[in-house]
N, C-alpha and C positions, 0 to 999 in steps of 0.2 A: 315684328316685335322689337322693342328698343333695347332689351338686355340679353340678346342672344347673337351669336355669330352667324346664325342661319336664318335668312329671311324667308318669306313665303315663296312657294313655287306651286302655282296652280291652286290657289285657294278657291274652293267651289261652293262652300256652304257655311252659314253662320247661325248661331242661336244665342239667346240671352239667358243668363242665370240670375240668381238673386243679386241685388245691389249693383246691377248693371254689368256684371261679368259677361264677357263675350267668349264663346267657343267657336273656333274656326276649323273647318275641315281643310287641310292642306295636302291634297292628293299627291302633288309632285314630290313632297318630302315624306309621304307615308305616315302622317301624324295628325293629331288634333292639338291645336294651340289654344291656351287660355290667356286672355288679356283682362286687365282690370277695366273699370269704367272709363279711365282716362286713356286707354290703349297701351298701357305698359305691360310687358311680358310677365306672366305669373308662372307659367310652366307649360309642358307639353307631354303628350303620350305618343310614343312610337307604337304602332299597331303590331301585334304578333303575327308572324307568318303562319300560313297553313302549309305544312310540308308533308305531303302524302307519301313521297318517295324519299328515301334517306338523303340522296345527293341532288335532288331536284331543286332548281332555283325557283323561288316563289316570290310573288309580289302582292302588294295590297294597295288599295287606293280609296281612302275615305272621300266620299263625294258630297255627303250631306250629314248634318247633325241636328238633333232635336233634344231639348231639355225636358226632363220631368218637371211638372209644375212646381214641386217643392224644392227643386234645385239639387236633389241628392243623387241624380244620375243624368248622364247624357247618352243618347243612342246614336251610334255612328253607322252609316251605310257604307259598307266596303264593296264597291262595285266589282272589283276584280275577282273576289272570292265568293260573291253572291251570299253575303252574310250581314247580319246586324250585330254590332258589338255593343255591349252595355258597360259603361265606365262609371264606377261609383265615385261620387264627388264629396269631399269634405271641405267646408269653408272655415 
């Protein structure tokens, strides 16, 4: 991303939203990044941890993303926690 101090680390999946928006699963940084159609940084989501034990250290790793056809949500596969996260999108 061009407007953030943190670049990609292990980007593993992409999907496209309306108007050419690109969503990238960045597993190494535990986040999903959104870029506009020219590749400029729009924002990112840090995925919430699952913490079953109060002091346990937990990790998450988004490996794939898919967009709802109308662009109102993206689905993120978190391989470490064996879950799918649904993120609501507003443009």
